[in-house]
C-alpha positions in Angstrom: -0.2 -0.1 0.2 1.6 3.2 -1.1 2.5 5.7 1.7 1.5 9.4 1.6 5.0 10.3 0.5 4.5 7.9 -2.4 1.4 9.8 -3.3 2.9 13.1 -3.2 5.7 12.1 -5.4 3.0 10.6 -7.8 1.0 13.9 -7.8 4.3 15.7 -8.6 5.5 13.4 -11.3 1.8 13.7 -13.0 2.2 17.6 -12.8 5.8 17.4 -14.3 4.5 15.2 -17.2 1.6 18.0 -17.7 4.4 20.6 -18.0 6.2 18.5 -20.6 3.0 18.1 -22.8 3.0 22.0 -22.9 1.2 22.9 -19.5 3.1 26.0 -18.7 0.1 27.6 -16.7 -2.8 25.7 -14.6 -6.3 26.6 -13.5 -6.6 24.9 -10.4 -10.3 24.3 -9.2 -10.7 24.4 -5.5 -13.8 23.7 -3.1 -13.9 24.1 0.6 -13.2 20.5 1.0 -9.9 19.0 2.1 -9.3 16.8 -1.0 -9.3 20.1 -2.9 -7.1 21.7 0.0 -4.5 18.9 -0.9 -4.8 19.7 -4.5 -3.8 23.1 -4.1 -0.8 22.4 -2.0 0.1 19.9 -4.9 -0.2 22.6 -7.4 1.8 25.1 -5.4 4.7 22.7 -4.7 4.9 21.8 -8.5 6.0 25.3 -9.3 3.5 25.5 -12.3 2.2 29.0 -12.5 -1.3 28.5 -11.2 -4.7 30.2 -10.9 -6.9 29.1 -8.2 -10.5 29.2 -8.8 -13.6 28.6 -6.4 -17.2 28.3 -7.9 -19.8 29.3 -5.2 -23.2 28.7 -4.7 -23.9 31.5 -2.2 -21.3 34.3 -2.0 -19.3 34.8 1.6 -20.4 32.0 3.6 -18.3 31.5 6.4 -18.6 27.7 6.2 -16.8 28.0 2.9 -14.6 31.1 3.3 -13.0 30.1 6.5 -11.1 27.2 4.8 -10.3 29.1 1.6 -8.9 32.0 3.5 -6.6 29.5 5.4 -5.4 28.2 2.0 -4.7 31.7 0.7 -2.6 32.4 3.9 -0.8 29.3 4.1 0.2 29.0 0.3 0.4 32.8 -0.2 -2.1 32.7 -3.3 -5.2 34.4 -4.2 -8.4 32.3 -5.0 -10.7 33.8 -7.5 -14.4 33.5 -6.5 -16.7 32.8 -9.3 -20.4 32.1 -9.4 -21.1 28.6 -10.3 -22.9 27.7 -13.2 -25.3 25.8 -10.9 -26.1 29.0 -9.0 -27.2 30.7 -12.1 -29.4 27.8 -13.2 -30.8 27.5 -9.8 -31.7 31.4 -9.5 -33.1 31.1 -13.1 -35.4 28.2 -12.6 -36.3 28.5 -9.0 -34.5 25.4 -7.9 -33.8 25.1 -4.2 -31.6 22.0 -4.4 -29.3 20.5 -6.8 -29.7 16.6 -6.3 -32.9 15.0 -5.8 -35.9 17.4 -4.8 -36.6 19.5 -8.1 -39.3 18.6 -10.7 -38.0 16.3 -13.5 -38.7 19.4 -16.1 -36.6 21.7 -14.3 -33.2 19.7 -14.1 -29.9 21.3 -14.2 -27.4 20.9 -17.2 -23.8 19.8 -16.8 -21.1 22.3 -17.0 -21.1 23.5 -20.8 -18.1 24.3 -23.1 -19.0 28.0 -22.7 -18.2 27.5 -18.8 -14.9 25.8 -19.4 -13.9 28.4 -22.2 -14.7 31.1 -19.4 -12.4 29.5 -16.9 -9.6 29.2 -19.5 -10.1 32.9 -20.5 -9.8 33.8 -16.7 -6.8 31.6 -16.1 -5.2 32.4 -19.6 -4.8 28.6 -20.1 -6.9 25.7 -21.3 -5.1 23.1 -18.7 -7.3 22.5 -15.5 -6.6 20.3 -12.6 -9.4 19.3 -10.2 -9.0 17.0 -6.9 -11.0 13.8 -8.3 -9.6 10.5 -7.2 -10.2 6.8 -8.3 -11.4 6.2 -4.7 -14.2 8.5 -4.8 -16.6 6.6 -6.7 -16.9 3.5 -9.3 -17.7 6.1 -11.9 -14.7 8.4 -11.3 -12.3 5.3 -11.2 -13.7 4.3 -14.5 -13.3 7.6 -16.0 -9.8 8.0 -14.8 -8.8 4.7 -15.9 -10.1 5.0 -19.5 -8.3 8.3 -20.4 -4.7 9.2 -20.1 -3.6 11.3 -17.3 -2.5 14.0 -17.8 -4.6 14.2 -21.0 -3.0 16.3 -23.7 -6.3 16.2 -25.8 -8.7 17.7 -23.1 -6.0 19.6 -21.2 -7.1 17.9 -18.0 -4.7 16.7 -15.1 -5.8 14.8 -12.0 -2.8 14.9 -9.3 -5.0 13.3 -6.7 -6.1 10.4 -8.7 -4.4 7.8 -6.6 -5.0 9.5 -3.3 -7.2 7.6 -0.8 -9.2 9.1 2.2 -6.4 7.9 4.8 -3.9 9.8 2.4 -5.9 13.0 2.5 -6.5 12.7 6.1 -2.9 12.5 6.9 -1.8 15.4 4.7 -4.3 17.7 6.3 -3.2 16.6 9.7 0.5 17.0 9.1 0.0 20.5 7.3 -2.4 21.8 9.9 -5.1 22.5 7.1 -8.4 24.2 8.5 -11.4 22.4 7.5 -14.7 23.5 7.1 -17.2 23.6 10.0 -19.2 21.4 7.5 -17.2 18.4 8.4 -18.1 18.7 12.0 -21.8 19.0 11.1 -22.0 16.5 7.9 -18.6 15.0 7.4 -17.9 16.6 4.1 -17.6 19.9 2.5 -20.5 22.4 1.8 -21.3 21.8 -1.6 -24.9 21.1 -2.2 -27.9 23.4 -1.7 -30.0 20.7 0.2 -32.2 21.3 3.0 -30.5 18.7 5.2 -27.2 20.5 4.8 -28.7 24.0 5.2 -30.9 23.5 8.1 -28.1 22.8 10.7 -26.7 26.3 9.8 -29.8 28.1 11.2 -28.5 27.4 14.7 -24.8 27.0 14.1 -24.1 29.7 11.4 -27.2 31.8 11.5 -25.4 34.7 9.3 -24.7 32.0 6.6 -28.4 30.8 6.9 -29.7 34.3 6.4 -27.3 34.8 3.3 -28.5 31.5 1.7 -32.3 32.3 2.4 -31.7 35.9 1.1 -30.9 34.6 -2.3 -33.3 31.6 -1.9 -36.2 32.6 0.0 -38.0 29.4 -0.1 -35.2 27.6 1.5 -36.3 29.0 4.8 -39.9 27.6 4.2 -38.4 24.1 3.2 -36.3 24.3 6.5 -39.3 25.0 8.7 -41.0 22.0 6.9 -37.9 19.9 7.4 -37.9 20.7 11.1 -41.8 20.0 11.6 -41.2 16.6 10.1 -38.0 16.0 11.8 -39.8 16.4 14.9 -42.6 14.1 14.0 -40.8 11.2 12.4 -37.1 11.8 13.4 -34.5 13.3 11.1 -32.9 9.7 10.5 -36.3 8.8 8.8 -36.6 11.4 6.5 -35.6 11.0 2.7 -32.4 12.7 1.5 -32.9 15.9 -0.2 
């Protein structure tokens, strides 16, 4: 079983190979999660000039900003905040949740070529790095084994492809990386606008809750309904949103 140091070396080798294939600049996509924090550290260590970009659903949330600002301070970088394509679709289509609750006719579309062109224009490079890994899901394992990494055709590189959860946890602890409060609440980063993720913020981070409800007023009503049903049936028995 590969050690953390072996995983770090593998990541650096992938980034070095990308550089040999013409990647002289890199767009690094970061969320508020621990995987993308490790990705940012790997990109920073590689020496490839990088532009760090975060796509937000709601701007200036403490639950997201705290880990992003910690990354900026530790690595002496600036992370560009951009409204995500999903945010725009949610606002346009009155969608509250981006996984299972919307009407079938109001689905969200995948990221478009126009979106990727915008990222390339901002970063001034077509090369992009994300923190996905084979261990994330069978679908990602299949995707990462079917295409070369780095991929000179799509201009994609996945430095974290072989990292496991235990590697990420060890790296986070060794580098004293600040995690989002959402890990204490839900065991993962705050990325989905669903009621079971938003509702805990009402008491724990009320300012964040108000910001979300200002953009999506019906979320407050949905959380009210969620609370009533949780009292009646128990939160563990409610369907996931």
